[in-house]
C-alpha positions as CSV (number, residue, x, y, z in Angstrom):
1,X,-48.8,210.1,72.8
2,X,-45.5,209.0,72.8
3,X,-42.9,209.1,75.4
4,X,-42.8,211.6,78.0
5,X,-39.8,212.9,80.6
6,X,-41.7,213.9,83.9
7,X,-40.9,215.4,87.2
8,X,-43.5,215.5,90.4
9,X,-43.6,216.4,93.8
10,X,-45.5,216.4,96.8
11,X,-44.9,216.7,100.5
12,X,-45.2,213.1,101.4
13,X,-43.5,211.3,98.7
14,X,-40.9,214.3,97.5
15,X,-39.8,214.7,94.5
16,X,-39.5,212.0,91.5
17,X,-38.6,212.1,88.1
18,X,-40.3,209.4,85.4
19,X,-40.3,208.2,81.8
20,X,-44.0,207.5,81.2
21,X,-45.4,206.2,78.1
22,X,-49.1,207.6,76.9
23,X,-51.1,205.5,74.4
24,X,-54.5,206.0,73.2
25,X,-57.1,203.9,74.6
26,X,-58.6,201.2,72.7
27,X,-62.1,201.0,74.3
28,X,-62.8,204.7,74.5
29,X,-62.2,207.4,71.6
30,X,-61.2,210.1,74.5
31,X,-59.2,207.8,76.8
32,X,-55.3,207.6,77.5
33,X,-53.4,205.5,79.1
34,X,-50.6,206.5,81.2
35,X,-47.8,203.9,81.8
36,X,-45.5,204.7,84.9
37,X,-47.0,208.0,85.7
38,X,-45.6,209.5,88.7
39,X,-43.3,206.5,88.6
40,X,-45.5,203.7,89.7
41,X,-43.9,201.2,87.8
42,X,-43.0,200.1,84.4
43,X,-46.3,197.9,83.3
44,X,-48.6,199.9,85.7
45,X,-51.3,202.0,84.1
46,X,-53.5,205.2,85.0
47,X,-56.1,205.4,83.0
48,X,-57.5,209.2,81.9
49,X,-59.6,211.3,79.5
50,X,-58.6,214.1,77.3
51,X,-61.0,216.6,76.1
52,X,-59.9,219.8,74.5
53,X,-56.4,219.7,75.9
54,X,-57.9,219.3,79.6
55,X,-57.1,215.7,81.3
56,X,-59.1,213.9,84.0
57,X,-57.9,211.5,85.8
58,X,-60.8,209.3,87.5
59,X,-60.0,207.3,90.3
60,X,-57.4,204.6,89.4
61,X,-56.3,202.3,92.2
62,X,-52.8,201.0,91.9
63,X,-51.9,198.6,94.4
64,X,-53.0,200.2,98.0
65,X,-52.8,203.6,96.6
66,X,-56.0,205.3,95.3
67,X,-54.4,208.2,92.6
68,X,-57.1,210.6,90.7
69,X,-56.5,214.1,89.5
70,X,-56.3,216.6,86.5
71,X,-54.4,218.0,83.9
72,X,-54.0,219.9,80.8
73,X,-51.7,220.1,77.6
74,X,-49.7,223.6,77.5
75,X,-49.1,225.8,74.8
76,X,-45.1,225.3,75.3
77,X,-46.0,221.6,74.8
78,X,-45.7,220.2,78.3
79,X,-48.3,218.8,80.5
80,X,-49.2,219.6,83.8
81,X,-50.8,217.5,86.4
82,X,-52.5,218.2,89.8
83,X,-53.3,215.1,91.5
84,X,-53.7,213.1,94.8
85,X,-52.1,209.9,96.2
86,X,-53.9,208.3,98.9
87,X,-52.6,204.8,100.7
88,X,-55.4,204.7,103.5
89,X,-53.5,206.5,106.2
90,X,-52.3,209.9,104.1
91,X,-53.0,211.8,101.2
92,X,-50.1,213.1,99.1
93,X,-51.2,216.3,97.1
94,X,-48.9,216.3,94.0
95,X,-48.0,218.1,90.9
96,X,-46.3,217.0,87.9
97,X,-44.9,218.1,84.6
98,X,-43.8,216.4,81.7
99,X,-42.3,216.9,78.1
100,X,-40.9,215.2,75.4
C-alpha cells in the first residue's frame, strides 16, 4: 500500500521507470489495485491478489494489451514481478522491481 518507484525491462518494451500507487481493493479482502504498473498510465489500473507475500496478477486487459503475471514481496522491502504483455502480435516477457 502506498506509492512505489518501479523499474521494468523486457526485450520488446525495453527499460521503463514508473511510479505506481498501490491501494487495497474494496471488493476483495486479498485484492490490491496497482495504478500505473509498468508505466501503463495514471488512472489506468491493474488488479492483483496477495497471499502470504505472493502476488498474482490475473489477466488484465489494458487497451489492446493483455497483462498477466506474478510477483512477491521480498524481505528487503522491495516488490519483484515477472509478467507478460501481449498485444495480439507479440509477447513481451518483462520483469520489474519496485521500492518505496
